[in-house]
C-alpha positions as CSV (number, residue, x, y, z in Angstrom):
1,X,10.7,2.4,25.8
2,X,7.8,0.4,27.2
3,X,9.3,-2.1,29.7
4,X,6.5,-4.6,28.9
5,X,8.3,-5.8,25.7
6,X,9.6,-9.2,26.6
7,X,9.3,-11.7,23.7
8,X,12.3,-13.1,21.9
9,X,11.1,-11.5,18.7
10,X,12.5,-8.2,17.4
11,X,10.7,-5.6,15.3
12,X,12.1,-3.5,12.5
13,X,10.3,-0.6,10.8
14,X,11.8,1.3,7.9
15,X,11.0,4.7,6.4
16,X,12.9,6.4,3.5
17,X,13.4,6.8,-0.2
18,X,11.0,9.8,-0.5
19,X,11.9,12.7,-2.8
20,X,11.9,16.4,-2.1
21,X,8.7,17.5,-4.0
22,X,5.8,19.2,-2.2
23,X,3.5,16.1,-2.4
24,X,6.4,13.7,-1.8
25,X,7.1,15.6,1.5
26,X,3.4,15.4,2.3
27,X,3.6,11.6,1.8
28,X,6.7,11.6,4.1
29,X,4.7,13.3,6.8
30,X,1.8,10.9,6.3
31,X,4.1,7.9,6.5
32,X,5.8,9.2,9.7
33,X,2.3,9.5,11.2
34,X,1.5,5.9,10.2
35,X,4.9,4.7,11.3
36,X,4.5,6.1,14.9
37,X,0.9,4.8,15.1
38,X,2.3,1.4,14.2
39,X,5.1,1.6,16.7
40,X,2.5,2.5,19.4
41,X,0.6,-0.6,18.6
42,X,3.7,-2.8,18.5
43,X,4.8,-1.4,21.8
44,X,1.4,-1.9,23.4
45,X,1.2,-5.5,22.2
46,X,4.1,-6.2,24.6
47,X,5.6,-9.0,22.5
48,X,8.8,-7.6,21.1
49,X,12.2,-7.6,22.8
50,X,13.3,-4.5,20.8
51,X,11.9,-2.1,18.2
52,X,14.3,-0.6,15.7
53,X,13.6,2.3,13.2
54,X,15.8,2.6,10.2
55,X,15.3,5.9,8.3
56,X,17.2,8.2,6.0
57,X,16.6,11.4,8.1
58,X,15.4,12.3,11.5
59,X,11.6,11.9,12.2
60,X,9.6,15.1,12.9
61,X,7.3,13.2,15.2
62,X,8.9,12.4,18.6
63,X,8.2,9.2,20.4
64,X,10.1,7.0,22.9
65,X,8.9,3.8,21.4
66,X,12.2,2.9,19.7
67,X,14.9,0.8,21.3
68,X,17.2,2.4,18.7
69,X,17.2,4.5,15.6
70,X,19.7,3.9,12.8
71,X,20.2,6.1,9.7
72,X,21.0,5.2,6.0
73,X,21.7,7.3,3.0
74,X,18.6,8.4,1.0
75,X,17.2,6.0,-1.7
76,X,19.2,3.0,-0.7
77,X,18.0,-0.5,-1.6
78,X,16.3,-2.8,0.9
79,X,19.5,-4.9,1.0
80,X,21.4,-1.8,2.1
81,X,18.9,-1.2,4.9
82,X,19.2,-4.8,6.0
83,X,23.0,-4.5,6.0
84,X,22.7,-1.5,8.3
85,X,20.3,-3.4,10.6
86,X,22.5,-6.5,11.0
87,X,25.8,-4.5,11.3
88,X,24.3,-2.5,14.2
89,X,22.6,-5.4,15.9
90,X,24.3,-7.4,18.7
91,X,25.7,-10.5,17.0
92,X,24.1,-12.7,19.7
93,X,20.6,-11.4,18.7
94,X,20.6,-11.5,14.9
95,X,19.2,-15.1,15.0
96,X,16.1,-13.9,16.9
97,X,12.8,-14.0,15.1
98,X,12.4,-10.7,13.2
99,X,9.2,-8.9,12.2
100,X,9.5,-6.3,9.5
101,X,7.1,-3.5,8.5
102,X,7.4,-0.7,6.0
103,X,6.2,2.6,7.5
104,X,3.0,2.6,5.5
105,X,2.5,-1.1,5.3
106,X,0.0,-1.7,8.0
107,X,-2.2,1.3,8.9
108,X,-5.2,-0.8,9.6
109,X,-3.9,-3.9,11.3
110,X,-4.8,-4.6,14.9
111,X,-2.8,-6.0,17.8
112,X,-4.3,-9.4,17.3
113,X,-2.8,-9.4,13.7
114,X,0.7,-8.7,15.1
115,X,0.2,-11.4,17.8
116,X,-0.8,-13.9,15.1
117,X,2.2,-13.1,13.0
118,X,4.6,-13.6,15.9
119,X,2.9,-16.8,17.1
120,X,3.2,-18.2,13.6
121,X,7.0,-17.7,13.8
122,X,7.1,-19.1,17.3
123,X,5.0,-22.2,16.6
124,X,7.0,-23.4,13.6
125,X,10.5,-24.8,13.1
126,X,13.2,-22.3,12.2
127,X,13.7,-21.3,8.6
128,X,10.2,-19.9,8.2
129,X,8.7,-16.7,6.8
130,X,5.2,-15.5,7.4
131,X,4.0,-12.6,5.2
132,X,0.8,-10.7,4.3
133,X,1.5,-11.4,0.6
134,X,3.9,-14.1,-0.6
135,X,4.4,-12.6,-4.0
136,X,4.6,-8.9,-3.0
137,X,5.0,-8.5,0.7
138,X,4.3,-5.3,2.6
139,X,5.3,-6.8,5.9
140,X,6.6,-10.2,7.1
141,X,8.3,-12.1,9.8
142,X,11.2,-14.5,9.6
143,X,12.8,-17.0,12.0
144,X,15.7,-16.9,12.3
145,X,16.0,-13.2,11.5
146,X,19.3,-13.4,9.8
147,X,18.1,-15.6,6.9
148,X,17.1,-12.5,5.0
149,X,20.6,-11.2,5.2
150,X,21.9,-14.2,3.4
151,X,20.1,-13.6,0.1
152,X,22.6,-13.2,-2.8
153,X,22.3,-10.9,-4.7
154,X,21.1,-8.5,-2.0
155,X,17.3,-7.7,-2.3
156,X,16.3,-4.5,-4.0
157,X,12.9,-4.3,-2.3
158,X,11.1,-5.7,0.6
159,X,8.3,-7.0,-1.6
160,X,10.5,-9.8,-3.0
161,X,11.7,-11.3,0.3
162,X,9.2,-14.2,0.8
163,X,9.3,-15.5,-2.7
164,X,13.1,-15.4,-2.9
165,X,13.4,-17.1,0.5
166,X,11.2,-19.9,-0.8
167,X,13.0,-20.3,-4.1
168,X,16.6,-19.7,-2.9
169,X,16.7,-20.8,0.7
170,X,14.0,-23.5,0.8
171,X,12.3,-21.5,3.5
172,X,8.8,-22.5,4.5
173,X,6.7,-19.5,3.6
174,X,3.3,-19.0,5.2
175,X,0.8,-16.5,3.9
176,X,-1.2,-14.8,6.6
177,X,-5.0,-14.6,6.2
178,X,-5.8,-12.0,3.7
179,X,-8.3,-9.2,4.6
180,X,-8.8,-5.5,3.9
181,X,-6.8,-4.9,7.1
182,X,-3.8,-7.0,6.2
183,X,-3.6,-5.9,2.5
184,X,-4.1,-2.1,2.9
185,X,-0.8,-0.3,2.2
186,X,-0.1,3.5,2.0
187,X,1.7,3.7,-1.3
188,X,0.3,6.8,-3.1
189,X,-1.8,9.8,-2.3
190,X,-5.0,8.0,-3.4
191,X,-4.6,5.6,-0.5
192,X,-4.7,8.6,1.9
193,X,-7.9,9.7,0.3
194,X,-9.3,6.2,0.9
195,X,-8.2,6.3,4.6
196,X,-9.8,9.7,5.0
197,X,-13.1,8.4,3.6
198,X,-13.2,5.2,5.5
199,X,-11.8,6.6,8.7
200,X,-8.3,5.6,9.6
201,X,-7.8,4.2,13.1
202,X,-4.4,5.5,14.2
203,X,-4.5,8.8,16.1
204,X,-1.6,10.5,14.3
205,X,-2.6,9.5,10.7
206,X,-6.2,10.4,11.4
207,X,-5.0,13.8,12.7
208,X,-2.9,14.3,9.6
209,X,-5.8,13.4,7.2
210,X,-8.1,15.9,8.9
211,X,-5.5,18.6,8.8
212,X,-5.1,18.1,5.0
213,X,-8.7,17.1,4.1
214,X,-9.1,19.9,1.5
215,X,-6.2,18.6,-0.4
216,X,-7.8,15.2,-0.7
217,X,-11.3,16.5,-1.4
218,X,-11.5,15.9,-5.1
219,X,-10.0,12.4,-4.9
220,X,-12.3,11.6,-2.0
221,X,-15.3,12.8,-4.0
222,X,-14.4,10.6,-7.0
223,X,-13.9,7.5,-4.8
224,X,-17.2,8.1,-3.0
225,X,-19.1,8.7,-6.2
226,X,-17.7,5.5,-7.8
227,X,-18.5,3.6,-4.6
228,X,-22.2,4.5,-4.8
229,X,-22.4,2.3,-7.9
230,X,-21.1,-0.7,-6.0
231,X,-24.3,-0.7,-4.0
232,X,-26.6,-0.1,-7.0
233,X,-27.8,-3.3,-8.7
234,X,-28.5,-1.4,-11.9
235,X,-24.8,-0.3,-12.2
236,X,-21.9,-1.9,-13.9
237,X,-18.5,-1.2,-12.4
238,X,-15.1,-1.6,-14.0
239,X,-12.2,-2.6,-11.8
240,X,-8.9,-2.4,-13.7
241,X,-5.3,-3.2,-12.9
242,X,-3.4,-5.3,-10.4
243,X,-6.5,-6.7,-8.7
244,X,-7.0,-10.3,-7.7
245,X,-9.4,-13.2,-7.8
246,X,-10.0,-12.6,-4.1
247,X,-11.3,-9.1,-4.8
248,X,-13.5,-10.4,-7.7
249,X,-15.0,-13.0,-5.3
250,X,-15.6,-10.4,-2.7
251,X,-17.3,-8.0,-5.1
252,X,-19.5,-10.8,-6.5
253,X,-20.9,-11.5,-3.1
254,X,-20.6,-8.2,-1.2
255,X,-21.5,-5.6,-3.8
256,X,-24.8,-5.2,-5.5
257,X,-23.5,-4.1,-8.9
258,X,-22.4,-6.0,-11.9
259,X,-18.7,-6.2,-12.1
260,X,-16.4,-6.0,-15.1
261,X,-12.7,-6.8,-14.2
262,X,-9.6,-6.4,-16.3
263,X,-6.7,-7.7,-14.2
264,X,-3.2,-7.4,-15.4
265,X,0.5,-6.7,-14.4
266,X,0.2,-8.3,-11.0
267,X,3.8,-8.6,-9.7
268,X,4.9,-5.5,-11.7
269,X,6.8,-4.1,-8.7
270,X,9.0,-7.2,-8.5
271,X,9.2,-8.0,-12.2
272,X,12.7,-8.5,-13.7
273,X,14.3,-5.6,-15.6
274,X,13.7,-7.2,-18.9
275,X,9.9,-7.3,-18.4
276,X,8.0,-5.1,-20.8
277,X,4.6,-4.0,-19.2
278,X,1.5,-4.0,-21.3
279,X,-1.8,-2.3,-20.5
280,X,-5.1,-3.0,-22.2
281,X,-6.5,0.4,-21.2
282,X,-3.2,2.0,-22.1
283,X,-3.5,0.7,-25.6
284,X,-7.0,2.1,-25.9
285,X,-5.8,5.5,-24.6
286,X,-2.9,5.4,-27.0
287,X,-5.0,4.6,-30.1
288,X,-8.1,6.8,-29.3
289,X,-6.5,9.6,-27.2
290,X,-7.2,10.0,-23.5
291,X,-10.1,12.4,-23.8
292,X,-12.0,10.2,-26.3
293,X,-11.3,7.1,-24.3
294,X,-12.5,8.5,-20.9
295,X,-15.4,10.5,-22.2
296,X,-16.8,8.2,-24.9
297,X,-15.4,4.7,-24.8
298,X,-15.2,4.1,-21.0
299,X,-18.8,5.2,-20.4
300,X,-19.9,2.5,-22.9
301,X,-18.1,-0.1,-20.7
302,X,-19.4,0.9,-17.3
303,X,-21.2,3.3,-15.0
304,X,-18.2,3.8,-12.7
305,X,-14.6,2.7,-12.7
306,X,-11.8,2.0,-10.2
307,X,-8.5,2.2,-12.1
308,X,-5.0,1.3,-11.0
309,X,-3.0,3.8,-13.0
310,X,0.4,2.3,-12.5
311,X,0.2,-0.4,-15.3
312,X,-1.1,2.3,-17.7
313,X,1.9,4.6,-16.8
314,X,4.4,1.7,-17.0
315,X,3.2,1.0,-20.5
316,X,2.6,4.6,-21.8
317,X,4.7,7.0,-19.7
318,X,7.3,5.2,-17.5
319,X,9.2,8.5,-17.2
320,X,6.6,10.2,-15.0
321,X,8.0,11.4,-11.7
322,X,6.6,10.4,-8.3
323,X,5.6,14.0,-7.7
324,X,3.5,14.0,-10.9
325,X,1.9,10.7,-10.0
326,X,0.9,11.9,-6.5
327,X,-0.7,15.0,-8.2
328,X,-2.5,12.7,-10.6
329,X,-3.9,10.5,-7.8
330,X,-5.3,13.8,-6.3
331,X,-6.9,14.5,-9.7
332,X,-4.9,17.8,-9.8
333,X,-4.2,18.5,-13.5
334,X,-2.4,21.8,-12.6
335,X,0.1,20.0,-10.4
336,X,1.3,17.7,-13.2
337,X,4.3,18.7,-15.3
338,X,4.3,15.6,-17.6
339,X,2.1,16.4,-20.6
340,X,1.0,12.8,-21.2
341,X,-0.1,12.2,-17.7
342,X,-1.8,15.6,-17.5
343,X,-3.8,14.7,-20.6
344,X,-4.9,11.4,-19.0
345,X,-6.1,13.1,-15.8
346,X,-7.8,15.8,-17.9
347,X,-9.7,13.0,-19.6
348,X,-10.6,11.4,-16.3
349,X,-11.9,14.7,-14.9
350,X,-13.9,15.3,-18.1
351,X,-15.7,12.0,-18.1
352,X,-19.4,11.8,-17.4
353,X,-19.0,8.8,-15.1
354,X,-17.2,8.7,-11.7
355,X,-13.6,7.4,-12.0
356,X,-11.5,6.6,-9.0
357,X,-7.8,6.6,-9.8
358,X,-5.2,5.0,-7.6
359,X,-2.6,2.2,-7.3
360,X,-2.8,-1.4,-6.5
361,X,-4.3,-0.7,-3.0
362,X,-7.3,1.0,-4.6
363,X,-8.3,-2.1,-6.7
364,X,-7.4,-4.4,-3.7
365,X,-8.3,-3.8,-0.1
366,X,-9.3,-0.2,-0.9
367,X,-12.3,-1.2,-2.9
368,X,-13.4,-3.5,-0.1
369,X,-13.2,-0.7,2.4
370,X,-15.1,1.7,0.0
371,X,-17.8,-0.9,-0.7
372,X,-18.3,-1.4,3.1
373,X,-18.3,2.3,3.7
374,X,-21.1,2.8,1.1
375,X,-23.2,0.1,2.7
376,X,-22.6,1.6,6.1
377,X,-24.1,4.9,5.0
378,X,-27.2,3.1,3.5
379,X,-27.6,1.1,6.8
380,X,-27.3,4.2,8.9
381,X,-24.1,3.0,10.6
382,X,-22.2,6.0,9.5
383,X,-23.4,9.2,7.8
384,X,-22.6,9.8,4.1
385,X,-19.7,12.2,3.7
386,X,-21.5,14.1,1.0
């Protein structure tokens, strides 16, 4: 462990809950790579007293960054993970400020971002939470650390922590400045394609992406082809799904194209069990058929599209497996067992316009990164990948 770590804040990184399918295991390896890159940065920042990893099986990448490693059973809730953390932490230290990261939550942040997060906790009175997203957090810090262990009922996911602390504990919640760095999260295989195209910074995740570049090639080509329309003033681009007004504002000023946005089902990941998702595009696919929609209707709406597939699946096919979804994000029809999802991806692949498929990251920080990457190629800053 790096002996420079000396602050009163502790760091917790978690990794787990990944299935045994081929692509799920690929995601596990990618997340391990991002996790170790993140631990390197946290270590080098020199502002944490300890760094703990909680995972459901041993890592395949060795590093001496961790103060300790604790293990949980597979597929446990975030509340169970927190219970493991607090049970195995010195009782005298559980009140220290605590910074939490999911393994894939911050592949693009810099040491200054970590320093800003910790200083926000240090500057304020206790009972504070600072997060990259108040309503669906990927990473956050709390002071004191043990306030998140007091939530009752125990939290199911990390995303809900800031909102629940505000509503149930009267915790002051501060949202950190939003940027493509702070909002980019590795959630699905499409996010890895975006990182490959826009050049990830971490040495291990970059090495992973280069080693598997052929696997991501079709998804990368789709994202790049769609991104070309962002810098074309004659093009109309559709952005669909869990996008935000911040992204709309960004595209209105930083892209050259005309933008059509259909935003819906934000907060889907933290919605209560009784919530019934609805998808506008899902309804069109249901009524027209996937091939008709993607080959005839969608080209009337736009010249290129960035589509968050998750609301569509939540509405039409909630029974799709994670393995099938990862194959879909790679545009690989042959790897999809679910007939409904396979039909959707066949329609996407048959369309005359470029369609980038992903999750919430694609229609959030991902499209920012892709837009900038397209401009960089025009300006001669970086060569075009194709």
